[in-house]
N, C-alpha and C positions, 0 to 999 in steps of 0.2 A: 084611664090610660096609664097613669102612674102606678096605679095599684096592680094592674096586670104585668106591668114592668118588674116590680118587685118581686111579684110571685115567680116570674120566669127566671130571675136572678137567683132566688133562694132554690128554686128547682135544680138549677144547674150547679150550685154548690153542693146540694145534697148528692147529686149523682156522682160528682168528682170525689166526694169523701167516701162515698160507698165503693168506688174503685181502688182508691189508694189505701185506705185503711186495711184490708186483708193483706195487701202486699207489704205493708209496713210491718204489721204482725208476723208474717211469715219470714222476713228478713232478719227481725230481732228475736225469732224463736230460738230456743236453746237446743232444738234438734240438730241445727247445722254447726259443725265443727270446722271454724274457719281454718284453725292452724293445721288440722289433718288435710284439708283442701289444699292449703298452700304447699305442704310438704309433698303431698302426692303429685301436684303440679311440677315441683323441682325434681322429683325422682322420674319423671318422664311418663307418667300414667297418661297423660294428655296428648303425648307426642305421636302415639300411634296413628291418629288421624293425619298428622303432618309429615309422617314419615316418608310416603311416596313423593311428596314435593320436595322435601330436602335431598333424597337420594338422586331425583331428577336434577336438582340444581347442582349438587356435588358432581354428577356425572358430566354435566354440561360445562362446568368450570375445568374439570379435568381436560375435556376435549379442547377447550378454549386455550388452555396454558400449553398444551402439546403443540397446537397448531402455531402460536406465537413463538414458542421455544422448543425446537425439536429436541435438544438435549435434556429437557426437563424429565427427571425420572421420580420426582417426589410425589406427594400426596397433598393436594391443596386443603384437605380436610384436617390435616395435623397442624400444630402450630409451626410458624415460620420464623426464623431468626435472621437478622440482617446485621452488618457491619457498617457504621456510618463514620466517613472520615470528613472531618472539617476543614476549611479552608485555613491557611496559615495565619491569617489576620483575624479570623473569626472571633476568637476570644478576646483579643486585645480590642477590637473595635466594639464588642459589647461591653467589656469593662469600662472603655472610655464612655459610653453612652449611659450606662448604670454604674456609677463607682460605689455605690452603697452597697451593691451585691458583691460579697467575698468570692464565692464560687461560681464563676461564669458558666462552667459546664453543667453543674446540676441545675442551674436556672433555665439554660437553654433547654435541657431535657424536660423539666417540669412544664415549661411553656409548650413544647411541642405535645406533651401528653394531654394537656387541657384542650389544645386545638383539636387534636385526634379524638377525644372522648366527645367535644361538641359535634363532631362529624359523624358520630356513630362507630368509631373504631376505638376498641380499647387496647393499648399497647403498653409494655412495660420497658423502661430505659435502665441500662446498667453501665456504670461508669467503669473505666479502666484506669487503674491507679497508674500504670507505667506511662501511659499515653493519655493525658488529659484532652487532647483534640480528637479522640475517637470515642464512640458510643456503640453499645449493643443494644438493639432494640428487638423485641419479641412480641408477635401477635399470635393470640390463641386461635383466632379464626383464620386458618390459612387461606380461604378464599378472599380475605381481605388484603393479602400480602401486596398484591399489584397496585391497589389504591394507595396502600401505606408508601410504597415506593415513589408513585407520582407525587404524594404529598411532600416527602422528603426532598426529592431532587429539585423541587420548586421553592425551597428555602435558601435565603440568601446566604446562610453559614455553611451550607454542605457543598463539599467539593465532590464526593462521589459516595455510592452506596454499592456494597457488596452483598448480593443475594444469589444463593443457588450457583456459586461458581461464576457468576456473571457480574459484571461492573457496569452500573448505571450512572450517567453523568447528567448535570442540570442542562435544561434546553439551551441550544447554541453553543454548546461546548464542542471543539473539535476532538473527537475522540481518538483519532489517529494520532494527533499531537500529543494527547495525553498518555496513550498506549507507548509512544516513543520515548516520552519523558520518563515513564516508569521503568522502561527497559534500561535506559541510560543509567537511572538511579541504582538499578538492580546490579548492572555491570560494574558501576563505581563501587557498591558495597562488596561485590566479589572480590575486585581488585584491592580493596583495603584489606579484606581478609587474608588475601594471599600475601600481601606484604608483612602482615603481622605474622604469619606462619613462617616467612622466611627470616623475619627478625628473630623469632623464636629459636630456628634451626641454627642461624648464625650465632646466636648467644649460647646454645648448647655446645656447637662446635668449639667456640673459644674457650669454654668451660673445660671442655675436654682435652684441648690442647694445652691449657695452663696445668691441667693435672698431670698430663703426661710430661710436660716440661719439669715440674715438680719432682716427678719420679725419677727422670734423668738426672736432676741435680742431686737428688739424695742418692743415686747409685753411684755418682761421681764422688761424692763425699765419702761414701762407705769404702769405695775402692781405694781412695787417697789414705783414709784412716788405716785400711789393711797394708797398703804399701808402705807406710811411715812405721807401722807396728813391726813389719817384717825387717825393715831397713834398721830400725833401733835395735831389734833383736840380733840381726847379723853382726852389727858394730859391738854390741854387748858381749858377743860370742868371741869375738877376736881379742878382747883385752884379757891381760894376764891377771889370774887370780893369785896374788902374792901370799894371801893366808893359806890357801890350798898348797902352794908350793912349799912354803915353810913347813907345814905340817908333814907333808911327804918327806922333806929333807930330814925332819926330826925322827921319822919312823926308823930311819937307817939308809942304807945304799940303795940306790934307784935300780929298776928292774934292767935298764939298759947295761949297767956295769956287770950284771950277772950273766947276760947273754954273751954267746961267741960272737966273733965278728961276722961271720957268715948269716946267723940268725938275726942280728942286729941290723945288716943291711936289708935283709927280707922285710923285717919289721918297718923299717923307715920307708921302704918302698911302698909297701901296703898303706901306710899312713898317709904318705904323699898323694897316692892314688885316691884314698877316701877323701881327702880334702879337696882334691880337684873336682871329685864327682858331686861335690855341694852345689845346691842351685845357685844361679847368679841372676842378678838384676840389672838391666841396661836400660837407661833412660834415653829415649830417641826424641830429637827435636827435628821437625819438618820444616820444609820452606812453604811459607803461606803461597807463594806465586806457583810453585810446582803443584801444590795440592789443589788449587784452583784449576790449573791446567788439566790435572787428572779429572776433577769433577766435570770440566766442560767436555771432555773426551767421552765420559761415560754419564750422560745426563740422565740416564734411567735410574742410577743409584740415589736411593733416598739419603744415606748417609756414606758419603765418599771415603771418609778416614776409616770407618769400620770395614767397608769392602777392601780398601787398600791393606789393612792389617790382615784380613781373611786371605788375601792373595799371597802375602808375604809368609804367612804361616804355612800355606800349602807348598810353597816353593822350598822352606826350609825343612818341612817334613819329608819332602822327597829327597832331601839331602841328607836326612839322618838326624835332624835336630828338630827335638820337641820344645817349641817355643810357644808360649801364651803371651797374647797381647791384651794390655788393659789402657782404655783411653783415659787420660788426665785432664788434657785441655783440648782446645781446637786444633792445635798443631803440636801436640806433645803426647807420646804413648810409653808405656812402660812394657818392656819385653823380659819375661820370666824364663830362664833356660833352665831346664831340669839338670842336665849335665854340664857342670861348670868347667870340666876339662875342654870342653869345645867352645869357650867363649871367645877365643881369638877367631875361630871361624866365623861366628855370630857377627863379631866387628867387621870382618872383611866383607861379608855379606851386605851390612847397612852401607859401609862405604861405595859399595858398587851401585847403590840405589840413589838416582837423581833427586828423589824428593827428600833426601836425608841432608840436614843442614849441620848437626853434630850428634854426638852420643856422649853420654856420661856413665862411667863405670868406675866403681870403687872410689867415689867422690871426686874424680878427676874428668875433666872434659876432653873428649877426642874428636879430632877433624879428619875428614877425608884428605889424605895426601894428594897432591897434584898428579903424581905418577900413577895413581890408582884411578884417576879419572882420564888419563891418556892412554894407558896401556891396560890390558886385560890380565887379570891374574891367572897364573897357571892352574891353579886349582879352582876351577869355576863351579858354583853351586848349580846343580841341575834345576831348571825351572819346571814348575808344574804347567800342565795345560788347563787353563781356567776359562769357563764360558762366560763371558761378559755380556 
């Protein structure tokens, strides 16, 4: 009995060895190039048999996506990219739970990557330097994008996921309230940007006004300098040059002694007329109260004093007087008369204007007489018709 049992056992072992040994020799044969087989498999030589099944799966996924999302225009066969926004307290809570980890964002991304890999989904995470609470995730197999979204929205750190122009929220989230909150934040950002633009415009306007004011001040200083220069030149011209007079006396008899009485009278008259035709300058001081009344009467004037001087210039020009006005101060102007022989008429014109407080001519102040205020002058200056 025992002998027959041993014989049966040996027979079985021989049969097994006879079956396994040729297979072992074939697997270890040098005729098989395993590297070439692996490369051929990677290049897709063996995918031809699976291609119909893959195409059918791809087509089915496309139809499912379009039924779920009518606005879907992508291809589930290509890589898909998503933007993850974490909760405001996600990073701080993670840092409090794991204080030994310095970079919470990177640690969360690596944790999710490992969990997805164990579930059969290969995903790549990218950190955004400017916003540490946001992550960019990319999945190569596009048909797994929906599974990836389901995984992400169920993570406690995730606030929302943006994929294919649609926003996905964790289960139980009031999507309407979230959309309202996002719209409110967007409106606040727009309002802040508008305020910044207004501040920039206001600053630019103030800068421009300061520059214009600076130009006006420089213009007034230049006019004052020219006025003083003309004044000093005029005063210097009226002084007696004793040295020139002495030299002329040393030369002999003066020309007036050699002329006849009639010729001398004509020369004196001509000289007097030339002296009178010299330009004259009159300083005019205005009444601030009357100037304010004038400004209130014509509120559309940006510069009431300039407009008043322009009106006086037209009135004087119609009366035959060519006068130029220069603003010196807020209530003081300089009137330059080309023909000095008519300076009295210019004085009379100023005395008739209710805005004039006093005038200064030849270094002397002159004031309007009471009679000129009560009665009209016989020779009245014609007024120009001005459109105000």
